[in-house]
PDB file of N, CA, C and O in Angstrom:
ATOM      1  N   MET A   1     -47.753  78.829  53.970  1.00  0.00           N
ATOM      2  CA  MET A   1     -47.221  79.216  52.966  1.00  0.00           C
ATOM      3  C   MET A   1     -46.134  78.536  52.436  1.00  0.00           C
ATOM      4  O   MET A   1     -45.289  78.396  53.320  1.00  0.00           O
ATOM      5  N   ALA A   2     -45.780  78.045  51.364  1.00  0.00           N
ATOM      6  CA  ALA A   2     -45.140  77.375  50.499  1.00  0.00           C
ATOM      7  C   ALA A   2     -43.442  77.937  50.874  1.00  0.00           C
ATOM      8  O   ALA A   2     -43.307  78.961  51.543  1.00  0.00           O
ATOM      9  N   SER A   3     -42.273  77.200  50.399  1.00  0.00           N
ATOM     10  CA  SER A   3     -41.177  77.756  50.898  1.00  0.00           C
ATOM     11  C   SER A   3     -40.886  78.631  50.026  1.00  0.00           C
ATOM     12  O   SER A   3     -41.363  78.566  48.893  1.00  0.00           O
ATOM     13  N   SER A   4     -39.898  79.778  50.475  1.00  0.00           N
ATOM     14  CA  SER A   4     -39.353  80.700  49.625  1.00  0.00           C
ATOM     15  C   SER A   4     -38.926  80.182  48.748  1.00  0.00           C
ATOM     16  O   SER A   4     -38.429  79.056  48.726  1.00  0.00           O
ATOM     17  N   PRO A   5     -39.136  81.393  47.343  1.00  0.00           N
ATOM     18  CA  PRO A   5     -38.318  81.168  46.158  1.00  0.00           C
ATOM     19  C   PRO A   5     -36.919  80.525  46.366  1.00  0.00           C
ATOM     20  O   PRO A   5     -36.659  79.391  45.961  1.00  0.00           O
ATOM     21  N   SER A   6     -35.936  81.409  47.097  1.00  0.00           N
ATOM     22  CA  SER A   6     -34.896  81.267  47.388  1.00  0.00           C
ATOM     23  C   SER A   6     -34.544  79.913  47.437  1.00  0.00           C
ATOM     24  O   SER A   6     -33.666  79.450  46.707  1.00  0.00           O
ATOM     25  N   ASP A   7     -35.328  79.081  48.453  1.00  0.00           N
ATOM     26  CA  ASP A   7     -34.956  77.721  48.971  1.00  0.00           C
ATOM     27  C   ASP A   7     -35.148  76.964  47.610  1.00  0.00           C
ATOM     28  O   ASP A   7     -34.324  76.106  47.291  1.00  0.00           O
ATOM     29  N   GLU A   8     -36.114  77.230  46.876  1.00  0.00           N
ATOM     30  CA  GLU A   8     -36.463  76.545  45.742  1.00  0.00           C
ATOM     31  C   GLU A   8     -35.543  76.383  44.486  1.00  0.00           C
ATOM     32  O   GLU A   8     -35.370  75.332  43.869  1.00  0.00           O
ATOM     33  N   ASP A   9     -35.013  77.531  44.226  1.00  0.00           N
ATOM     34  CA  ASP A   9     -34.253  77.661  43.450  1.00  0.00           C
ATOM     35  C   ASP A   9     -32.699  77.243  43.502  1.00  0.00           C
ATOM     36  O   ASP A   9     -31.895  77.307  42.572  1.00  0.00           O
ATOM     37  N   LYS A  10     -32.502  76.853  44.657  1.00  0.00           N
ATOM     38  CA  LYS A  10     -30.963  76.259  45.060  1.00  0.00           C
ATOM     39  C   LYS A  10     -31.304  74.978  44.895  1.00  0.00           C
ATOM     40  O   LYS A  10     -30.341  74.349  44.457  1.00  0.00           O
ATOM     41  N   THR A  11     -32.348  74.250  45.069  1.00  0.00           N
ATOM     42  CA  THR A  11     -32.432  72.928  44.708  1.00  0.00           C
ATOM     43  C   THR A  11     -32.838  72.431  43.283  1.00  0.00           C
ATOM     44  O   THR A  11     -32.552  71.312  42.856  1.00  0.00           O
ATOM     45  N   ALA A  12     -33.539  73.386  42.590  1.00  0.00           N
ATOM     46  CA  ALA A  12     -33.950  73.308  41.312  1.00  0.00           C
ATOM     47  C   ALA A  12     -32.987  72.557  40.435  1.00  0.00           C
ATOM     48  O   ALA A  12     -33.372  71.575  39.801  1.00  0.00           O
ATOM     49  N   TRP A  13     -31.886  72.939  40.386  1.00  0.00           N
ATOM     50  CA  TRP A  13     -30.820  72.259  39.551  1.00  0.00           C
ATOM     51  C   TRP A  13     -30.260  70.927  40.104  1.00  0.00           C
ATOM     52  O   TRP A  13     -30.006  69.925  39.436  1.00  0.00           O
ATOM     53  N   GLY A  14     -30.128  71.067  41.280  1.00  0.00           N
ATOM     54  CA  GLY A  14     -29.908  69.472  41.950  1.00  0.00           C
ATOM     55  C   GLY A  14     -31.021  68.507  41.702  1.00  0.00           C
ATOM     56  O   GLY A  14     -30.608  67.351  41.618  1.00  0.00           O
ATOM     57  N   LYS A  15     -32.250  68.636  41.566  1.00  0.00           N
ATOM     58  CA  LYS A  15     -33.350  67.686  41.210  1.00  0.00           C
ATOM     59  C   LYS A  15     -33.305  67.266  39.966  1.00  0.00           C
ATOM     60  O   LYS A  15     -33.679  66.105  39.802  1.00  0.00           O
ATOM     61  N   VAL A  16     -32.899  67.962  38.866  1.00  0.00           N
ATOM     62  CA  VAL A  16     -32.923  67.575  37.500  1.00  0.00           C
ATOM     63  C   VAL A  16     -31.696  67.452  36.749  1.00  0.00           C
ATOM     64  O   VAL A  16     -31.673  67.198  35.545  1.00  0.00           O
ATOM     65  N   GLU A  17     -30.470  67.670  37.618  1.00  0.00           N
ATOM     66  CA  GLU A  17     -29.347  67.870  36.771  1.00  0.00           C
ATOM     67  C   GLU A  17     -28.820  66.472  36.029  1.00  0.00           C
ATOM     68  O   GLU A  17     -28.042  66.623  35.087  1.00  0.00           O
ATOM     69  N   LYS A  18     -29.261  64.931  36.464  1.00  0.00           N
ATOM     70  CA  LYS A  18     -29.222  63.829  36.232  1.00  0.00           C
ATOM     71  C   LYS A  18     -30.086  63.911  34.664  1.00  0.00           C
ATOM     72  O   LYS A  18     -29.662  63.804  33.513  1.00  0.00           O
ATOM     73  N   LYS A  19     -31.118  64.087  35.072  1.00  0.00           N
ATOM     74  CA  LYS A  19     -32.192  64.060  33.680  1.00  0.00           C
ATOM     75  C   LYS A  19     -31.659  64.989  32.653  1.00  0.00           C
ATOM     76  O   LYS A  19     -31.642  64.636  31.474  1.00  0.00           O
ATOM     77  N   PHE A  20     -31.257  66.060  32.991  1.00  0.00           N
ATOM     78  CA  PHE A  20     -30.519  66.947  31.909  1.00  0.00           C
ATOM     79  C   PHE A  20     -29.222  66.463  31.352  1.00  0.00           C
ATOM     80  O   PHE A  20     -29.078  66.516  30.131  1.00  0.00           O
ATOM     81  N   GLU A  21     -28.236  65.987  32.119  1.00  0.00           N
ATOM     82  CA  GLU A  21     -27.232  65.426  31.535  1.00  0.00           C
ATOM     83  C   GLU A  21     -27.339  64.305  30.608  1.00  0.00           C
ATOM     84  O   GLU A  21     -26.686  64.229  29.567  1.00  0.00           O
ATOM     85  N   HIS A  22     -28.364  63.249  31.100  1.00  0.00           N
ATOM     86  CA  HIS A  22     -28.415  62.230  30.008  1.00  0.00           C
ATOM     87  C   HIS A  22     -29.641  62.358  28.966  1.00  0.00           C
ATOM     88  O   HIS A  22     -30.041  61.381  28.334  1.00  0.00           O
ATOM     89  N   LYS A  23     -30.105  63.417  28.863  1.00  0.00           N
ATOM     90  CA  LYS A  23     -31.097  63.658  27.868  1.00  0.00           C
ATOM     91  C   LYS A  23     -30.542  63.395  26.268  1.00  0.00           C
ATOM     92  O   LYS A  23     -29.338  63.207  26.094  1.00  0.00           O
ATOM     93  N   ASN A  24     -31.467  63.394  25.140  1.00  0.00           N
ATOM     94  CA  ASN A  24     -31.147  63.252  23.864  1.00  0.00           C
ATOM     95  C   ASN A  24     -30.833  64.623  23.448  1.00  0.00           C
ATOM     96  O   ASN A  24     -31.311  65.693  23.826  1.00  0.00           O
ATOM     97  N   ALA A  25     -30.048  64.392  22.707  1.00  0.00           N
ATOM     98  CA  ALA A  25     -29.359  65.630  22.162  1.00  0.00           C
ATOM     99  C   ALA A  25     -30.565  66.838  21.635  1.00  0.00           C
ATOM    100  O   ALA A  25     -30.489  68.053  21.819  1.00  0.00           O
ATOM    101  N   SER A  26     -31.678  66.073  20.927  1.00  0.00           N
ATOM    102  CA  SER A  26     -32.644  67.049  20.407  1.00  0.00           C
ATOM    103  C   SER A  26     -33.611  67.531  21.647  1.00  0.00           C
ATOM    104  O   SER A  26     -34.415  68.433  21.410  1.00  0.00           O
ATOM    105  N   GLU A  27     -33.559  67.003  22.853  1.00  0.00           N
ATOM    106  CA  GLU A  27     -34.401  67.418  23.779  1.00  0.00           C
ATOM    107  C   GLU A  27     -33.662  68.635  24.669  1.00  0.00           C
ATOM    108  O   GLU A  27     -32.456  68.806  24.846  1.00  0.00           O
ATOM    109  N   TYR A  28     -34.686  69.347  25.119  1.00  0.00           N
ATOM    110  CA  TYR A  28     -34.189  70.523  25.587  1.00  0.00           C
ATOM    111  C   TYR A  28     -35.170  70.546  27.306  1.00  0.00           C
ATOM    112  O   TYR A  28     -36.390  70.415  27.406  1.00  0.00           O
ATOM    113  N   TYR A  29     -34.388  70.706  28.223  1.00  0.00           N
ATOM    114  CA  TYR A  29     -35.282  70.464  29.447  1.00  0.00           C
ATOM    115  C   TYR A  29     -34.511  71.821  30.347  1.00  0.00           C
ATOM    116  O   TYR A  29     -33.316  72.054  30.524  1.00  0.00           O
ATOM    117  N   ASP A  30     -35.566  72.459  30.740  1.00  0.00           N
ATOM    118  CA  ASP A  30     -35.323  73.766  31.805  1.00  0.00           C
ATOM    119  C   ASP A  30     -35.688  73.480  33.309  1.00  0.00           C
ATOM    120  O   ASP A  30     -36.868  73.382  33.642  1.00  0.00           O
ATOM    121  N   PRO A  31     -34.813  73.367  34.076  1.00  0.00           N
ATOM    122  CA  PRO A  31     -35.084  72.986  35.566  1.00  0.00           C
ATOM    123  C   PRO A  31     -35.716  73.978  36.222  1.00  0.00           C
ATOM    124  O   PRO A  31     -36.136  73.772  37.361  1.00  0.00           O
ATOM    125  N   CYS A  32     -35.884  75.277  35.561  1.00  0.00           N
ATOM    126  CA  CYS A  32     -36.594  76.499  36.203  1.00  0.00           C
ATOM    127  C   CYS A  32     -37.661  76.627  35.506  1.00  0.00           C
ATOM    128  O   CYS A  32     -38.169  77.747  35.461  1.00  0.00           O
ATOM    129  N   GLN A  33     -38.298  75.488  34.761  1.00  0.00           N
ATOM    130  CA  GLN A  33     -39.700  75.537  34.029  1.00  0.00           C
ATOM    131  C   GLN A  33     -40.726  76.095  34.997  1.00  0.00           C
ATOM    132  O   GLN A  33     -41.576  76.928  34.685  1.00  0.00           O
ATOM    133  N   ALA A  34     -40.555  75.515  36.302  1.00  0.00           N
ATOM    134  CA  ALA A  34     -41.651  75.676  37.230  1.00  0.00           C
ATOM    135  C   ALA A  34     -41.955  76.960  37.516  1.00  0.00           C
ATOM    136  O   ALA A  34     -43.102  77.369  37.341  1.00  0.00           O
ATOM    137  N   PHE A  35     -40.955  77.770  37.998  1.00  0.00           N
ATOM    138  CA  PHE A  35     -40.921  79.369  38.122  1.00  0.00           C
ATOM    139  C   PHE A  35     -41.501  79.914  36.925  1.00  0.00           C
ATOM    140  O   PHE A  35     -42.515  80.603  37.035  1.00  0.00           O
ATOM    141  N   ALA A  36     -40.935  79.673  35.669  1.00  0.00           N
ATOM    142  CA  ALA A  36     -41.598  80.303  34.366  1.00  0.00           C
ATOM    143  C   ALA A  36     -43.274  80.183  34.720  1.00  0.00           C
ATOM    144  O   ALA A  36     -44.133  81.042  34.922  1.00  0.00           O
ATOM    145  N   GLU A  37     -43.297  79.021  34.699  1.00  0.00           N
ATOM    146  CA  GLU A  37     -45.155  78.602  34.948  1.00  0.00           C
ATOM    147  C   GLU A  37     -45.786  79.558  35.649  1.00  0.00           C
ATOM    148  O   GLU A  37     -46.680  80.298  35.238  1.00  0.00           O
ATOM    149  N   ARG A  38     -45.068  79.511  37.225  1.00  0.00           N
ATOM    150  CA  ARG A  38     -45.837  80.322  37.942  1.00  0.00           C
ATOM    151  C   ARG A  38     -45.812  81.801  37.772  1.00  0.00           C
ATOM    152  O   ARG A  38     -46.552  82.574  38.381  1.00  0.00           O
ATOM    153  N   SER A  39     -44.766  82.193  36.762  1.00  0.00           N
ATOM    154  CA  SER A  39     -44.937  83.798  36.340  1.00  0.00           C
ATOM    155  C   SER A  39     -45.991  84.131  35.339  1.00  0.00           C
ATOM    156  O   SER A  39     -46.573  85.215  35.302  1.00  0.00           O
ATOM    157  N   ILE A  40     -46.192  83.175  34.566  1.00  0.00           N
ATOM    158  CA  ILE A  40     -47.302  83.180  33.679  1.00  0.00           C
ATOM    159  C   ILE A  40     -48.649  82.950  34.453  1.00  0.00           C
ATOM    160  O   ILE A  40     -49.633  83.630  34.164  1.00  0.00           O
ATOM    161  N   LYS A  41     -48.682  82.251  35.170  1.00  0.00           N
ATOM    162  CA  LYS A  41     -50.144  81.916  36.048  1.00  0.00           C
ATOM    163  C   LYS A  41     -50.217  83.152  36.703  1.00  0.00           C
ATOM    164  O   LYS A  41     -51.385  83.540  36.747  1.00  0.00           O
ATOM    165  N   CYS A  42     -49.184  84.152  37.386  1.00  0.00           N
ATOM    166  CA  CYS A  42     -49.521  85.230  37.885  1.00  0.00           C
ATOM    167  C   CYS A  42     -50.012  86.227  37.175  1.00  0.00           C
ATOM    168  O   CYS A  42     -50.894  86.974  37.599  1.00  0.00           O
ATOM    169  N   LEU A  43     -49.367  86.335  35.799  1.00  0.00           N
ATOM    170  CA  LEU A  43     -49.704  87.423  35.103  1.00  0.00           C
ATOM    171  C   LEU A  43     -51.227  87.237  34.528  1.00  0.00           C
ATOM    172  O   LEU A  43     -51.937  88.205  34.256  1.00  0.00           O
ATOM    173  N   ARG A  44     -51.730  85.578  34.345  1.00  0.00           N
ATOM    174  CA  ARG A  44     -53.121  85.708  34.051  1.00  0.00           C
ATOM    175  C   ARG A  44     -54.095  86.154  34.962  1.00  0.00           C
ATOM    176  O   ARG A  44     -55.051  86.860  34.639  1.00  0.00           O
ATOM    177  N   ARG A  45     -53.796  85.635  36.413  1.00  0.00           N
ATOM    178  CA  ARG A  45     -54.396  85.959  37.656  1.00  0.00           C
ATOM    179  C   ARG A  45     -54.638  87.270  37.769  1.00  0.00           C
ATOM    180  O   ARG A  45     -55.749  87.562  38.211  1.00  0.00           O
ATOM    181  N   ASN A  46     -53.764  88.315  37.436  1.00  0.00           N
ATOM    182  CA  ASN A  46     -53.664  89.715  37.909  1.00  0.00           C
ATOM    183  C   ASN A  46     -53.938  90.587  36.577  1.00  0.00           C
ATOM    184  O   ASN A  46     -53.715  91.797  36.626  1.00  0.00           O
ATOM    185  N   ALA A  47     -54.318  90.119  35.638  1.00  0.00           N
ATOM    186  CA  ALA A  47     -54.689  90.572  34.379  1.00  0.00           C
ATOM    187  C   ALA A  47     -53.302  91.542  33.629  1.00  0.00           C
ATOM    188  O   ALA A  47     -53.475  92.648  33.116  1.00  0.00           O
ATOM    189  N   GLY A  48     -52.251  90.988  33.697  1.00  0.00           N
ATOM    190  CA  GLY A  48     -51.057  91.075  32.944  1.00  0.00           C
ATOM    191  C   GLY A  48     -50.346  92.398  33.745  1.00  0.00           C
ATOM    192  O   GLY A  48     -49.720  93.233  33.092  1.00  0.00           O
ATOM    193  N   ASP A  49     -50.488  92.501  35.092  1.00  0.00           N
ATOM    194  CA  ASP A  49     -50.010  93.608  35.803  1.00  0.00           C
ATOM    195  C   ASP A  49     -48.541  93.203  36.145  1.00  0.00           C
ATOM    196  O   ASP A  49     -48.470  92.482  37.140  1.00  0.00           O
ATOM    197  N   ARG A  50     -47.527  93.459  35.633  1.00  0.00           N
ATOM    198  CA  ARG A  50     -46.160  92.963  35.698  1.00  0.00           C
ATOM    199  C   ARG A  50     -45.498  93.150  37.327  1.00  0.00           C
ATOM    200  O   ARG A  50     -44.685  92.443  37.923  1.00  0.00           O
ATOM    201  N   ASP A  51     -46.174  94.334  37.730  1.00  0.00           N
ATOM    202  CA  ASP A  51     -45.511  94.732  38.946  1.00  0.00           C
ATOM    203  C   ASP A  51     -46.096  93.921  40.346  1.00  0.00           C
ATOM    204  O   ASP A  51     -45.585  93.913  41.465  1.00  0.00           O
ATOM    205  N   MET A  52     -47.614  93.102  39.781  1.00  0.00           N
ATOM    206  CA  MET A  52     -47.798  92.103  40.815  1.00  0.00           C
ATOM    207  C   MET A  52     -47.035  91.142  41.123  1.00  0.00           C
ATOM    208  O   MET A  52     -46.903  90.609  42.225  1.00  0.00           O
ATOM    209  N   CYS A  53     -46.333  90.821  39.785  1.00  0.00           N
ATOM    210  CA  CYS A  53     -45.526  89.269  39.722  1.00  0.00           C
ATOM    211  C   CYS A  53     -43.993  89.452  39.772  1.00  0.00           C
ATOM    212  O   CYS A  53     -43.242  88.673  39.186  1.00  0.00           O
ATOM    213  N   SER A  54     -43.615  90.353  40.386  1.00  0.00           N
ATOM    214  CA  SER A  54     -42.243  90.726  40.340  1.00  0.00           C
ATOM    215  C   SER A  54     -41.454  89.431  41.177  1.00  0.00           C
ATOM    216  O   SER A  54     -40.462  88.805  40.803  1.00  0.00           O
ATOM    217  N   ASP A  55     -42.196  89.274  42.345  1.00  0.00           N
ATOM    218  CA  ASP A  55     -41.506  88.607  43.013  1.00  0.00           C
ATOM    219  C   ASP A  55     -41.036  86.910  42.083  1.00  0.00           C
ATOM    220  O   ASP A  55     -39.951  86.333  42.021  1.00  0.00           O
ATOM    221  N   TYR A  56     -42.392  86.550  41.487  1.00  0.00           N
ATOM    222  CA  TYR A  56     -42.292  85.496  40.485  1.00  0.00           C
ATOM    223  C   TYR A  56     -41.110  85.599  39.428  1.00  0.00           C
ATOM    224  O   TYR A  56     -40.387  84.640  39.159  1.00  0.00           O
ATOM    225  N   PHE A  57     -40.996  86.752  38.905  1.00  0.00           N
ATOM    226  CA  PHE A  57     -39.940  86.998  37.774  1.00  0.00           C
ATOM    227  C   PHE A  57     -38.591  87.011  38.545  1.00  0.00           C
ATOM    228  O   PHE A  57     -37.538  86.746  37.964  1.00  0.00           O
ATOM    229  N   GLN A  58     -38.641  87.309  39.801  1.00  0.00           N
ATOM    230  CA  GLN A  58     -37.417  87.506  40.308  1.00  0.00           C
ATOM    231  C   GLN A  58     -36.668  86.049  40.493  1.00  0.00           C
ATOM    232  O   GLN A  58     -35.558  85.700  40.092  1.00  0.00           O
ATOM    233  N   ALA A  59     -37.724  85.276  41.289  1.00  0.00           N
ATOM    234  CA  ALA A  59     -37.329  83.766  41.536  1.00  0.00           C
ATOM    235  C   ALA A  59     -37.004  83.056  40.133  1.00  0.00           C
ATOM    236  O   ALA A  59     -36.298  82.067  40.336  1.00  0.00           O
ATOM    237  N   TYR A  60     -37.285  83.240  38.829  1.00  0.00           N
ATOM    238  CA  TYR A  60     -37.153  82.637  37.881  1.00  0.00           C
ATOM    239  C   TYR A  60     -35.782  83.313  37.352  1.00  0.00           C
ATOM    240  O   TYR A  60     -35.024  82.616  36.678  1.00  0.00           O
ATOM    241  N   ARG A  61     -35.456  84.619  37.635  1.00  0.00           N
ATOM    242  CA  ARG A  61     -34.121  84.863  37.431  1.00  0.00           C
ATOM    243  C   ARG A  61     -33.145  84.159  38.142  1.00  0.00           C
ATOM    244  O   ARG A  61     -32.269  83.452  37.645  1.00  0.00           O
ATOM    245  N   ASP A  62     -33.358  84.409  39.475  1.00  0.00           N
ATOM    246  CA  ASP A  62     -32.538  83.611  40.364  1.00  0.00           C
ATOM    247  C   ASP A  62     -31.925  82.096  40.168  1.00  0.00           C
ATOM    248  O   ASP A  62     -30.756  81.716  40.240  1.00  0.00           O
ATOM    249  N   CYS A  63     -33.191  81.335  39.880  1.00  0.00           N
ATOM    250  CA  CYS A  63     -33.114  80.241  39.247  1.00  0.00           C
ATOM    251  C   CYS A  63     -32.238  79.960  38.207  1.00  0.00           C
ATOM    252  O   CYS A  63     -31.431  79.032  38.258  1.00  0.00           O
ATOM    253  N   LYS A  64     -32.374  80.809  37.148  1.00  0.00           N
ATOM    254  CA  LYS A  64     -31.767  80.363  36.008  1.00  0.00           C
ATOM    255  C   LYS A  64     -29.951  80.998  36.256  1.00  0.00           C
ATOM    256  O   LYS A  64     -28.982  80.570  35.630  1.00  0.00           O
ATOM    257  N   LYS A  65     -29.925  81.903  37.146  1.00  0.00           N
ATOM    258  CA  LYS A  65     -28.490  82.483  37.153  1.00  0.00           C
ATOM    259  C   LYS A  65     -27.895  81.254  37.789  1.00  0.00           C
ATOM    260  O   LYS A  65     -26.946  80.795  37.151  1.00  0.00           O
ATOM    261  N   GLU A  66     -28.333  80.385  39.274  1.00  0.00           N
ATOM    262  CA  GLU A  66     -27.880  79.846  39.826  1.00  0.00           C
ATOM    263  C   GLU A  66     -27.767  78.283  38.968  1.00  0.00           C
ATOM    264  O   GLU A  66     -26.878  77.445  39.117  1.00  0.00           O
ATOM    265  N   TRP A  67     -28.637  78.229  38.295  1.00  0.00           N
ATOM    266  CA  TRP A  67     -28.290  76.796  36.889  1.00  0.00           C
ATOM    267  C   TRP A  67     -27.244  77.158  36.290  1.00  0.00           C
ATOM    268  O   TRP A  67     -26.240  76.454  36.396  1.00  0.00           O
ATOM    269  N   LEU A  68     -27.223  78.179  35.620  1.00  0.00           N
ATOM    270  CA  LEU A  68     -26.044  78.575  34.539  1.00  0.00           C
ATOM    271  C   LEU A  68     -24.559  78.279  35.540  1.00  0.00           C
ATOM    272  O   LEU A  68     -23.638  77.485  35.350  1.00  0.00           O
ATOM    273  N   THR A  69     -24.761  79.150  36.509  1.00  0.00           N
ATOM    274  CA  THR A  69     -23.461  79.095  37.391  1.00  0.00           C
ATOM    275  C   THR A  69     -22.853  77.841  37.703  1.00  0.00           C
ATOM    276  O   THR A  69     -21.670  77.630  37.435  1.00  0.00           O
ATOM    277  N   GLN A  70     -23.564  77.025  38.232  1.00  0.00           N
ATOM    278  CA  GLN A  70     -23.636  75.455  38.278  1.00  0.00           C
ATOM    279  C   GLN A  70     -23.204  74.772  37.047  1.00  0.00           C
ATOM    280  O   GLN A  70     -22.209  74.047  37.068  1.00  0.00           O
ATOM    281  N   ARG A  71     -23.852  74.949  36.041  1.00  0.00           N
ATOM    282  CA  ARG A  71     -23.265  74.216  34.768  1.00  0.00           C
ATOM    283  C   ARG A  71     -22.111  74.771  34.472  1.00  0.00           C
ATOM    284  O   ARG A  71     -21.312  74.023  33.909  1.00  0.00           O
ATOM    285  N   LYS A  72     -21.730  75.990  34.704  1.00  0.00           N
ATOM    286  CA  LYS A  72     -20.163  76.661  34.324  1.00  0.00           C
ATOM    287  C   LYS A  72     -19.056  75.924  34.938  1.00  0.00           C
ATOM    288  O   LYS A  72     -18.007  75.519  34.438  1.00  0.00           O
ATOM    289  N   PHE A  73     -19.537  75.835  36.191  1.00  0.00           N
ATOM    290  CA  PHE A  73     -18.675  75.423  37.390  1.00  0.00           C
ATOM    291  C   PHE A  73     -18.370  73.688  37.110  1.00  0.00           C
ATOM    292  O   PHE A  73     -17.281  73.168  37.350  1.00  0.00           O
ATOM    293  N   ALA A  74     -19.423  73.035  36.624  1.00  0.00           N
ATOM    294  CA  ALA A  74     -19.330  71.570  36.355  1.00  0.00           C
ATOM    295  C   ALA A  74     -18.276  71.380  35.346  1.00  0.00           C
ATOM    296  O   ALA A  74     -17.419  70.505  35.467  1.00  0.00           O
ATOM    297  N   LYS A  75     -18.345  72.371  34.134  1.00  0.00           N
ATOM    298  CA  LYS A  75     -17.872  72.191  32.845  1.00  0.00           C
ATOM    299  C   LYS A  75     -16.306  72.585  33.264  1.00  0.00           C
ATOM    300  O   LYS A  75     -15.346  71.935  32.851  1.00  0.00           O
ATOM    301  N   ALA A  76     -16.212  73.491  33.951  1.00  0.00           N
ATOM    302  CA  ALA A  76     -14.560  74.079  34.477  1.00  0.00           C
ATOM    303  C   ALA A  76     -14.200  72.952  35.388  1.00  0.00           C
ATOM    304  O   ALA A  76     -13.023  72.617  35.252  1.00  0.00           O
ATOM    305  N   ASN A  77     -14.782  72.360  36.160  1.00  0.00           N
ATOM    306  CA  ASN A  77     -14.202  70.896  36.965  1.00  0.00           C
ATOM    307  C   ASN A  77     -14.621  69.598  36.704  1.00  0.00           C
ATOM    308  O   ASN A  77     -15.228  69.075  37.638  1.00  0.00           O
ATOM    309  N   PRO A  78     -14.488  68.996  35.805  1.00  0.00           N
ATOM    310  CA  PRO A  78     -15.434  67.999  35.320  1.00  0.00           C
ATOM    311  C   PRO A  78     -14.939  66.935  36.122  1.00  0.00           C
ATOM    312  O   PRO A  78     -15.840  66.120  36.322  1.00  0.00           O
ATOM    313  N   SER A  79     -13.889  66.626  36.649  1.00  0.00           N
ATOM    314  CA  SER A  79     -13.348  65.641  38.034  1.00  0.00           C
ATOM    315  C   SER A  79     -13.677  65.831  38.942  1.00  0.00           C
ATOM    316  O   SER A  79     -13.606  64.869  39.707  1.00  0.00           O
ATOM    317  N   ASP A  80     -14.249  67.129  39.515  1.00  0.00           N
ATOM    318  CA  ASP A  80     -14.443  67.427  40.807  1.00  0.00           C
ATOM    319  C   ASP A  80     -16.010  66.936  41.117  1.00  0.00           C
ATOM    320  O   ASP A  80     -16.968  67.619  40.755  1.00  0.00           O
ATOM    321  N   PRO A  81     -16.170  65.566  41.888  1.00  0.00           N
ATOM    322  CA  PRO A  81     -17.351  65.086  42.498  1.00  0.00           C
ATOM    323  C   PRO A  81     -18.179  65.873  43.149  1.00  0.00           C
ATOM    324  O   PRO A  81     -19.361  65.532  43.107  1.00  0.00           O
ATOM    325  N   SER A  82     -17.859  67.022  43.863  1.00  0.00           N
ATOM    326  CA  SER A  82     -18.773  67.933  44.585  1.00  0.00           C
ATOM    327  C   SER A  82     -19.454  69.085  43.739  1.00  0.00           C
ATOM    328  O   SER A  82     -20.449  69.743  44.045  1.00  0.00           O
ATOM    329  N   SER A  83     -18.534  69.179  42.394  1.00  0.00           N
ATOM    330  CA  SER A  83     -19.464  70.312  41.749  1.00  0.00           C
ATOM    331  C   SER A  83     -21.078  69.736  41.408  1.00  0.00           C
ATOM    332  O   SER A  83     -22.006  70.545  41.419  1.00  0.00           O
ATOM    333  N   ALA A  84     -21.287  68.480  41.149  1.00  0.00           N
ATOM    334  CA  ALA A  84     -22.616  68.213  40.868  1.00  0.00           C
ATOM    335  C   ALA A  84     -23.519  68.535  42.085  1.00  0.00           C
ATOM    336  O   ALA A  84     -24.738  68.630  41.945  1.00  0.00           O
ATOM    337  N   LYS A  85     -22.920  68.698  43.257  1.00  0.00           N
ATOM    338  CA  LYS A  85     -24.116  69.084  44.470  1.00  0.00           C
ATOM    339  C   LYS A  85     -23.865  70.563  44.745  1.00  0.00           C
ATOM    340  O   LYS A  85     -24.760  71.267  45.213  1.00  0.00           O
ATOM    341  N   SER A  86     -22.787  70.987  44.489  1.00  0.00           N
ATOM    342  CA  SER A  86     -22.789  72.861  44.800  1.00  0.00           C
ATOM    343  C   SER A  86     -24.137  73.242  44.168  1.00  0.00           C
ATOM    344  O   SER A  86     -24.511  74.414  44.170  1.00  0.00           O
TER     345      SER A  86
END
């Protein structure tokens, strides 16, 4: 079985932070896109039954929450080099 969603969402931001920080002004990059795609695939697989995909939705929410928390922390502490890795 694949690693748990909580393991994946903790590293999602770390893997894409550099790309996100150096993007063009008109580009939007979502480090949690993989979780969103998994949610959509689950809905398709289960004929739109949201109850069957609740774990996927929760993984996406957790990823977004972690990403936004890290972004806020990085903005509040721009000189703190450890903020990029937390």
